[in-house]
Each structure stands twice: as C-alpha cells, then as structure tokens.
C-alpha positions as CSV (number, residue, x, y, z in Angstrom):
1,M,-5.3,-39.7,-32.3
2,K,-8.1,-37.3,-33.3
3,K,-10.7,-40.1,-33.0
4,I,-9.4,-41.1,-29.5
5,T,-9.7,-37.5,-28.3
6,I,-13.3,-37.2,-29.5
7,F,-14.2,-40.5,-27.9
8,L,-12.8,-39.5,-24.5
9,S,-14.4,-36.1,-24.8
10,I,-17.9,-37.7,-25.4
11,I,-17.4,-40.0,-22.3
12,F,-16.5,-37.0,-20.2
13,F,-19.5,-35.1,-21.6
14,C,-22.0,-37.9,-20.8
15,L,-20.7,-38.2,-17.2
16,T,-21.0,-34.5,-16.7
17,M,-24.6,-34.5,-18.0
18,C,-25.6,-37.1,-15.4
19,I,-24.4,-35.0,-12.5
20,N,-25.5,-31.5,-13.6
21,S,-28.9,-29.8,-13.8
22,Y,-30.9,-29.6,-17.0
23,A,-30.1,-25.9,-17.4
24,D,-26.4,-26.4,-16.9
25,N,-26.3,-29.1,-19.6
26,F,-27.1,-26.6,-22.4
27,K,-24.1,-24.5,-21.2
28,I,-21.9,-27.6,-21.2
29,I,-23.0,-28.5,-24.7
30,D,-22.0,-25.0,-25.9
31,E,-18.6,-25.1,-24.2
32,F,-17.9,-28.5,-25.6
33,L,-18.7,-27.5,-29.1
34,D,-16.6,-24.3,-28.9
35,M,-13.7,-26.2,-27.5
36,Y,-13.9,-28.9,-30.2
37,M,-14.1,-26.3,-33.0
38,L,-11.2,-24.3,-31.7
39,N,-9.0,-27.4,-31.3
40,D,-9.9,-28.5,-34.8
41,K,-9.0,-25.2,-36.4
42,T,-5.8,-25.0,-34.5
43,N,-4.8,-28.5,-35.6
44,M,-5.6,-27.6,-39.2
45,N,-3.4,-24.5,-39.1
46,L,-0.5,-26.4,-37.5
47,S,-0.7,-29.1,-40.1
48,K,-0.6,-26.5,-42.9
49,N,2.7,-24.9,-41.9
50,S,4.4,-26.3,-38.7
51,S,7.7,-24.6,-39.6
52,L,6.1,-21.2,-39.8
53,N,4.5,-21.7,-36.4
54,D,7.8,-22.8,-34.9
55,K,9.4,-19.6,-36.2
56,N,6.5,-17.5,-34.8
57,D,6.9,-19.2,-31.5
58,L,10.6,-18.2,-31.5
59,I,9.7,-14.6,-32.2
60,T,7.1,-14.4,-29.5
61,N,8.9,-16.3,-26.7
62,G,11.9,-13.9,-26.8
63,K,14.6,-16.4,-27.8
64,V,17.1,-14.8,-30.0
65,I,16.7,-15.8,-33.7
66,L,20.1,-15.9,-35.5
67,G,20.8,-14.3,-38.8
68,D,21.3,-17.8,-40.4
69,E,17.7,-18.6,-39.5
70,M,16.3,-15.2,-40.6
71,L,18.0,-15.7,-44.0
72,F,15.2,-18.2,-45.0
73,T,12.3,-15.9,-44.0
74,D,10.4,-13.8,-46.5
75,E,12.3,-10.7,-45.2
76,Y,15.7,-11.9,-46.4
77,K,15.5,-15.0,-48.7
78,H,15.6,-12.8,-51.8
79,L,19.3,-12.3,-51.0
80,I,20.0,-15.8,-52.1
81,D,17.0,-17.1,-54.1
82,G,18.0,-18.0,-57.6
83,K,21.7,-17.3,-56.9
84,K,25.0,-19.1,-56.6
85,V,26.3,-18.8,-53.0
86,G,29.6,-19.1,-51.2
87,L,29.8,-19.4,-47.4
88,V,32.5,-18.4,-44.9
89,T,31.9,-20.6,-41.9
90,N,33.2,-23.1,-39.4
91,Q,31.9,-25.3,-36.6
92,T,30.3,-22.2,-35.0
93,G,28.0,-21.6,-38.0
94,V,24.9,-23.3,-36.6
95,N,21.4,-22.3,-36.0
96,S,19.4,-22.6,-32.7
97,K,18.7,-26.2,-33.4
98,G,22.4,-27.0,-33.8
99,E,22.1,-27.5,-37.6
100,N,25.1,-26.5,-39.6
101,T,24.5,-23.6,-41.9
102,K,26.4,-25.2,-44.8
103,N,24.2,-28.3,-44.6
104,V,21.0,-26.2,-44.4
105,L,22.1,-24.1,-47.3
106,Y,23.2,-27.1,-49.4
107,S,19.7,-28.6,-49.0
108,Y,17.9,-25.3,-49.8
109,K,16.3,-25.7,-53.3
110,N,16.0,-22.1,-54.2
111,A,19.8,-21.3,-54.1
112,K,22.9,-23.2,-55.0
113,L,25.8,-23.4,-52.5
114,T,28.9,-23.8,-54.6
115,S,31.9,-23.2,-52.3
116,L,33.0,-22.9,-48.7
117,Y,35.7,-20.7,-47.1
118,A,37.6,-21.5,-43.9
119,P,39.1,-19.0,-41.4
120,E,41.9,-19.5,-38.9
121,H,41.5,-22.8,-37.1
122,G,39.9,-24.4,-40.2
123,I,36.3,-25.3,-41.1
124,D,36.0,-27.6,-38.0
125,G,37.9,-25.3,-35.6
126,T,40.6,-27.8,-34.6
127,V,43.7,-26.2,-36.1
128,K,46.0,-24.5,-33.6
129,A,46.3,-20.7,-33.4
130,G,48.5,-19.4,-36.1
131,D,48.9,-22.7,-37.9
132,Y,48.5,-23.0,-41.7
133,V,45.0,-24.0,-42.8
134,S,44.8,-26.1,-46.0
135,S,42.2,-26.1,-48.7
136,Y,40.4,-29.3,-49.4
137,T,37.0,-30.9,-50.3
138,D,34.2,-30.9,-47.7
139,K,33.3,-34.5,-46.9
140,D,29.6,-33.7,-46.4
141,T,28.8,-31.6,-49.4
142,K,31.8,-32.5,-51.6
143,L,32.2,-28.8,-52.2
144,P,35.6,-27.1,-52.3
145,I,36.8,-25.5,-49.0
146,Y,39.1,-22.5,-49.8
147,S,41.5,-21.6,-47.0
148,L,41.5,-18.0,-45.9
149,Y,44.4,-18.7,-43.5
150,G,46.9,-20.3,-45.7
151,D,48.5,-19.0,-48.9
152,T,46.1,-16.1,-48.8
153,R,43.9,-14.4,-46.2
154,E,41.8,-12.7,-48.8
155,P,39.6,-14.6,-51.3
156,T,41.1,-14.5,-54.8
157,K,39.3,-13.8,-58.0
158,Q,39.3,-17.5,-58.8
159,M,37.8,-18.4,-55.4
160,L,34.9,-16.1,-56.0
161,S,34.4,-16.7,-59.7
162,G,31.6,-19.3,-59.2
163,I,29.4,-17.2,-56.8
164,D,27.0,-14.2,-56.9
165,V,26.8,-13.8,-53.1
166,L,29.3,-14.5,-50.3
167,L,27.7,-15.2,-46.9
168,F,29.5,-14.9,-43.6
169,D,28.5,-17.0,-40.6
170,L,31.2,-17.1,-37.9
171,Q,30.9,-16.5,-34.2
172,D,33.0,-13.6,-33.0
173,I,33.8,-13.1,-29.2
174,G,33.9,-9.3,-29.1
175,S,37.7,-8.7,-29.3
176,R,39.7,-6.7,-31.8
177,T,42.4,-9.4,-31.8
178,Y,40.1,-12.3,-32.7
179,T,40.8,-13.0,-36.3
180,Y,37.4,-14.0,-37.6
181,I,36.5,-10.3,-37.9
182,S,39.7,-9.8,-39.8
183,T,38.6,-12.5,-42.2
184,M,35.3,-10.7,-42.6
185,Y,37.2,-7.5,-43.4
186,K,39.3,-9.2,-46.1
187,C,36.3,-10.8,-47.6
188,M,34.5,-7.5,-47.8
189,E,37.5,-6.0,-49.7
190,A,37.5,-9.0,-52.1
191,C,33.8,-8.6,-52.8
192,K,34.2,-5.0,-53.5
193,K,37.1,-5.7,-55.8
194,Y,35.3,-8.5,-57.8
195,G,31.7,-7.2,-57.7
196,K,30.1,-9.6,-55.4
197,T,27.5,-9.0,-52.7
198,F,28.6,-9.7,-49.1
199,V,26.0,-10.8,-46.6
200,V,26.6,-11.1,-42.8
201,L,24.4,-13.6,-41.0
202,D,24.5,-11.8,-37.7
203,R,25.2,-13.4,-34.3
204,P,25.4,-12.1,-30.7
205,N,28.4,-10.6,-29.1
206,P,28.9,-13.2,-26.3
207,I,30.1,-10.7,-23.7
208,S,27.3,-8.2,-24.7
209,C,27.8,-4.9,-26.5
210,K,27.9,-2.9,-23.3
211,Y,31.7,-2.7,-23.1
212,V,33.9,-0.5,-25.2
213,E,37.3,-0.8,-23.6
214,G,40.9,-0.2,-24.3
215,F,43.4,1.7,-26.5
216,V,42.3,2.4,-30.0
217,L,44.5,0.7,-32.6
218,Q,47.0,3.0,-34.4
219,D,47.5,2.7,-38.1
220,E,51.1,1.6,-37.6
221,A,50.0,-1.4,-35.6
222,K,47.4,-2.7,-38.1
223,S,47.7,-6.4,-38.8
224,F,45.5,-9.5,-39.0
225,V,45.2,-9.4,-35.2
226,G,44.1,-5.8,-35.4
227,I,42.5,-5.1,-38.8
228,D,40.9,-1.6,-38.1
229,N,41.0,1.3,-35.8
230,M,39.1,0.2,-32.7
231,P,39.5,-0.5,-29.0
232,M,40.3,-4.0,-27.6
233,A,36.6,-4.5,-26.8
234,H,34.7,-3.0,-29.8
235,G,31.1,-3.4,-28.3
236,M,29.4,-4.5,-31.6
237,T,28.1,-7.6,-33.3
238,A,29.7,-8.9,-36.5
239,G,27.0,-7.2,-38.6
240,E,27.5,-3.9,-36.9
241,L,31.3,-4.2,-37.3
242,A,30.8,-4.9,-41.0
243,R,28.9,-1.7,-41.3
244,Y,31.7,0.1,-39.5
245,F,34.4,-1.5,-41.7
246,N,32.4,-0.6,-44.8
247,R,32.9,3.1,-44.2
248,N,36.3,2.6,-45.9
249,I,35.6,-0.4,-48.1
250,G,32.3,0.5,-49.9
251,A,31.3,-3.1,-50.6
252,D,27.7,-4.1,-51.5
253,L,27.0,-5.1,-47.9
254,K,23.8,-6.7,-46.5
255,V,23.3,-7.7,-42.9
256,V,20.7,-10.3,-42.0
257,A,19.8,-9.0,-38.5
258,M,18.8,-11.1,-35.5
259,K,15.4,-10.9,-33.9
260,N,14.8,-10.5,-30.1
261,Y,18.5,-9.4,-29.5
262,R,19.4,-6.5,-27.3
263,R,22.8,-4.8,-26.8
264,D,22.9,-5.6,-23.0
265,M,22.5,-9.4,-23.6
266,I,25.3,-11.7,-22.6
267,W,25.4,-15.1,-24.3
268,Q,23.5,-16.8,-21.4
269,D,20.5,-14.5,-22.0
270,T,20.1,-15.6,-25.6
271,G,18.7,-19.1,-25.0
272,L,21.4,-20.5,-27.4
273,N,24.0,-23.2,-26.9
274,F,27.6,-22.0,-27.1
275,K,29.8,-23.8,-29.6
276,Q,33.6,-24.0,-29.1
277,T,35.0,-21.1,-31.2
278,S,38.6,-22.2,-31.3
279,P,40.8,-24.8,-29.6
280,Y,41.4,-22.8,-26.5
281,I,37.9,-21.4,-26.3
282,P,35.8,-24.5,-25.6
283,N,33.1,-22.8,-23.5
284,I,31.6,-19.4,-22.6
285,E,33.8,-19.0,-19.6
286,S,36.9,-19.0,-21.8
287,A,35.2,-16.6,-24.2
288,F,34.6,-14.1,-21.4
289,C,38.2,-14.5,-20.1
290,Y,39.9,-14.1,-23.5
291,M,40.5,-10.4,-23.2
292,A,41.3,-10.6,-19.5
293,T,44.3,-12.9,-20.0
294,G,45.1,-13.0,-23.7
295,Q,46.4,-9.4,-24.2
296,S,49.8,-10.0,-22.7
297,E,51.5,-12.0,-25.4
298,N,55.3,-11.6,-25.5
299,M,55.2,-9.4,-22.3
300,G,56.6,-12.0,-19.9
301,I,53.2,-13.2,-18.6
302,G,50.7,-15.3,-20.4
303,M,47.5,-17.3,-20.2
304,G,46.7,-20.9,-19.1
305,D,43.7,-23.1,-18.5
306,N,41.9,-21.9,-21.7
307,F,42.3,-18.2,-20.8
308,T,41.1,-18.6,-17.2
309,W,44.6,-18.2,-15.7
310,S,47.2,-15.5,-16.0
311,G,50.8,-15.4,-14.7
312,G,54.4,-15.9,-15.3
313,K,57.8,-16.5,-13.8
314,N,58.9,-14.2,-10.9
315,I,55.3,-13.5,-10.0
316,N,54.2,-14.0,-6.4
317,S,50.7,-15.5,-6.7
318,S,49.4,-14.4,-3.3
319,V,50.6,-10.8,-3.7
320,L,49.1,-10.6,-7.2
321,A,45.7,-12.1,-6.1
322,D,45.5,-9.8,-3.0
323,K,46.2,-6.7,-5.0
324,L,43.8,-7.5,-7.8
325,N,41.0,-8.3,-5.3
326,S,41.6,-5.0,-3.6
327,Y,40.5,-3.1,-6.7
328,G,36.9,-4.4,-6.3
329,L,36.5,-5.2,-10.0
330,Q,32.9,-6.3,-10.5
331,G,31.9,-9.8,-11.3
332,V,35.3,-11.5,-10.8
333,E,37.5,-12.9,-8.0
334,F,41.2,-13.7,-8.3
335,I,42.5,-16.9,-6.7
336,A,46.3,-17.4,-6.2
337,L,47.5,-20.3,-8.2
338,N,51.0,-21.5,-9.1
339,K,51.7,-23.3,-12.3
340,G,55.1,-25.0,-12.2
341,Q,57.7,-22.3,-11.8
342,S,55.1,-19.6,-12.7
343,G,53.0,-17.7,-10.2
344,G,49.6,-16.3,-11.2
345,V,45.9,-16.1,-10.6
346,K,42.9,-18.1,-11.6
347,L,39.9,-16.0,-12.6
348,K,36.6,-16.9,-11.0
349,I,33.7,-15.1,-12.7
350,T,31.1,-14.5,-10.1
351,N,28.7,-12.4,-12.2
352,Y,28.8,-12.6,-16.0
353,H,26.6,-9.6,-16.4
354,T,29.0,-7.2,-14.6
355,F,32.3,-8.8,-15.4
356,N,34.3,-6.5,-17.8
357,P,36.9,-8.7,-19.6
358,A,39.1,-6.1,-21.3
359,K,39.3,-3.7,-18.3
360,T,40.2,-6.7,-16.2
361,G,43.0,-7.5,-18.6
362,Y,44.6,-4.1,-18.2
363,Y,44.4,-4.3,-14.4
364,I,46.1,-7.7,-14.5
365,M,49.0,-6.5,-16.7
366,A,49.5,-3.2,-14.8
367,T,49.5,-5.1,-11.4
368,A,51.9,-7.8,-12.6
369,N,54.1,-5.0,-13.9
370,L,54.5,-3.8,-10.3
371,Q,56.2,-7.2,-9.4
372,K,58.3,-7.6,-12.5
373,A,59.1,-5.3,-15.5
374,L,57.0,-6.6,-18.4
375,N,58.5,-6.7,-21.8
376,V,57.7,-3.8,-24.1
377,S,59.0,-3.4,-27.7
378,F,57.3,-1.7,-30.6
379,Y,59.6,-2.8,-33.5
380,D,61.8,-5.7,-34.4
381,S,65.3,-5.5,-35.8
382,K,63.9,-5.0,-39.3
383,G,61.7,-2.1,-38.3
384,R,58.5,-4.1,-38.3
385,A,55.8,-3.9,-35.7
386,T,56.3,-6.5,-33.0
387,M,53.5,-8.8,-31.8
388,F,53.3,-6.7,-28.6
389,Y,52.6,-3.6,-30.6
390,K,50.1,-5.4,-32.9
391,I,48.1,-6.7,-30.0
392,S,48.3,-3.7,-27.6
393,G,47.6,-1.5,-30.7
394,N,48.8,1.7,-29.2
395,K,52.2,3.0,-28.0
396,A,50.5,4.9,-25.2
397,F,49.9,1.5,-23.4
398,G,53.5,0.4,-23.8
399,D,54.8,3.8,-22.6
400,A,52.5,3.5,-19.5
401,I,53.9,0.0,-18.7
402,L,57.4,1.4,-19.0
403,A,56.5,4.3,-16.7
404,K,55.0,1.8,-14.1
405,K,51.6,3.5,-14.3
406,S,48.9,2.2,-12.0
407,A,46.0,0.2,-13.3
408,Y,43.7,3.1,-12.7
409,E,46.0,5.5,-14.5
410,I,46.1,3.2,-17.5
411,E,42.3,3.0,-17.6
412,Q,42.1,6.8,-17.6
413,L,44.6,7.0,-20.5
414,Y,42.3,5.0,-22.8
415,R,38.9,6.0,-21.4
416,K,38.4,9.2,-23.5
417,N,39.2,7.6,-26.8
418,A,37.2,4.5,-26.1
419,D,34.1,6.6,-25.2
420,E,34.6,8.7,-28.3
421,F,34.7,5.4,-30.4
422,R,31.4,4.4,-28.8
423,E,29.8,7.6,-29.7
424,N,31.2,7.7,-33.3
425,T,30.1,4.2,-34.0
426,R,26.5,4.5,-32.8
427,K,25.4,5.2,-36.4
428,Y,26.4,1.6,-37.3
429,Y,24.3,0.0,-34.5
430,I,21.4,-2.3,-35.5
431,Y,20.1,-3.2,-32.1
432,E,18.9,-1.2,-29.1
C-alpha cells in the first residue's frame, strides 16, 4: 500500500512540474517532501501502538470512556495487575465496543479472573423480576457464577475466598428501587467483612445526575428495593453512590472514573449504545419511564408496555390524560389509552433532556388518586413493612395520598429534604 501511494504521488508530482513555472517547482518539491515525511512518521507511530491511539482518539473526541475501559490504562491497571479478581456483572457490563467485561478480563494476561457474581435477573438479564437466580458455570469462561439473588444477597466468605479484588460493572438507571445498587451495597459490606478491595467500574446515570427527587427513605422502610437513606432519584453514578454508601461501611473502596462524562449528560449524549438492563427495560425510553410509572406497586395502579404506560381499573383515561397535560410537565405528553378493563395514559417523551421521571411519577399517582382512592398500607399482619412502604420509602407520602393532597402539594412535601440530600452528597461527587 505504501509503494502504491508513493508511485501515485510521483505521477502527480511530474504532472504538476510540467504545468508550473521553474520557481514554483522548488516550492512543490519542498511541500511534497514535507508531506511524505509527515505521513511516514504518522504511519510509524500508528503501527507502534494502535490501541493507544484509539484510546487517545476517544479522550479527545469527547466520547465517554467507561470505567471498564479506563481499568486497563496506566492510571488504574495497578488495581488488578498481579491479582486474583472477581467480577459482579451481567449483560450490561460491556465497553464502548460492545465487548463483555468478563471476556476482556479473562483474556487479560496480567490478572486472573477467578469468579463471577450475578445480580437480580441473572448474568444474562433474562430472569424475571423477583425470581430466584441460580448459581452455575459460565459457558464462555468455565468460571463459577455465584448468585447474589438466590440463597444469599451478600457474597459469602467462601464466594470471596479465591479473590483479592472484587470488581463491580453493572448499569444502574438512577433509581433507589433498582436492585443493582443494593447488590453493590451488600458486596461492599462483604468486602469490608472479609478484607477484600472493592472496585467500581463507573458508568453513566442514564437520566443524568441533574434530578434529585422524591421522599428520602426512612430506616423502617429499608429493604433490598431501598438499601440506604436517599430519595427516589438519587442523582449520582454508581461510583458516586458507592462513595456515599461507604460513609457507613468503611470498605477498601476504589472507583475507576469515566473520562469525558458530565453530570448533565443523559445517555444519548454519551455516544454509547444502550443495553437492555432487565427484562422490562429493553431500551432507553423504558429506563427513563421507570420512575414515572414504576413507583405505584400495590397501590391499585401499575405499569404496562415496559414502563411507558400507567393506569388501572376505575380510571378514566381521558380525564387522567387531560389533567396530567394541564400541569405542563416538561419533556412529556400523556396520551389517553385503555388497556382491557383498565384506563390509563401512555407517556410520550418529547424532550429527554427536560423530562423529570421521578417528579412525573408523583404527579401521576396524585392525579390518579383524585379519581380512585389508591391503596396505602405501611405494615402487614405480622408488623412487617409492606411493599408499598418499602418502595415509597416514607410515611409522609402515604399520608399525603390518604389526605388527597394535590400533585403540587406532594412535590412541596419532599422538596426540602431532596434538596438537602443533594447538598449533603456533593462531597461524594466525582464529576462536574
């Protein structure tokens, strides 16, 4: 290829010499030599280390570089070099090229990947919500996959016995109730207990880190769908959340930060492809709508169409849609849509940058409550927190529903505490 390029360049040079003046030809010779020398040096540099240049291109072109890619750079590879490594992951644990982190780590010669750990939905993300996840052997690497959503939700001493470092590479979607961050919390506790280093390979918050919304979880309501005191929308990345969690845990925590990431970025700004995070969140639209339609479990209304529809029996679709549209919530429109005997609304996101998922969820629940009394209960017959209490996280919300408070009044009830949470957690931020 190099010879062909030189040959064509000489032909072009000779033709140019024929049609230019004698003085101009010396200038042409100089330019030709300069161009050839520059191209030759460039080709030599590229051939020396093409992967390094690819990485530099990523850094300079503004595309977000994930933590699972930064791990193998000089800045972070010391965290795993010469060590036995475990990895908490699933189908979302991929780099910008779509390569699975477990396969990349398994092929990395300077560290030894010895075990894998699966969260809710399993290592491939196909198990239904709440269903038991089994332990088994990975077909690609032949490594053991330990379930963290089966007999135990915290790694046991035996599960961690063969590793020095536990890596975490799961895609969160920005909600307190999404259990991948609860798995992270439990892994941090286990690493503290058994003297292992815990490393978060950081990823974007798909809805951005702009929104901190909702009632702060009370201690009584803590569960695997609400592992720590935070609002429904926590406004942090997984790495930042780990730093927040660690205030109470004290684990040997390291975060492999992303490059080129900003707090105001939504997923579409990152230049990355979105991977299905769980069976009912196949795309970015569902990820955005999760907190808008998924907060009302056991209240008499629910979600449909992969979290893009909300409704229930004894709901007038047109009345609900008209009232919701009258609020002028940014970035979303509500379309009346019946589903069988249930009335409800289809969410149409018109501007992903201004759509506020959690706030929208509170407005839907408060407005539906004007048509039918939604179910509110804090404890079951045995005195245990109900699923409503675990998900809503705070009795103030249930009391507001019982009192038929308006959507605006409910927003004002949580606003102060949500804003205080934002201010109190700034010290854990990694990104501007």
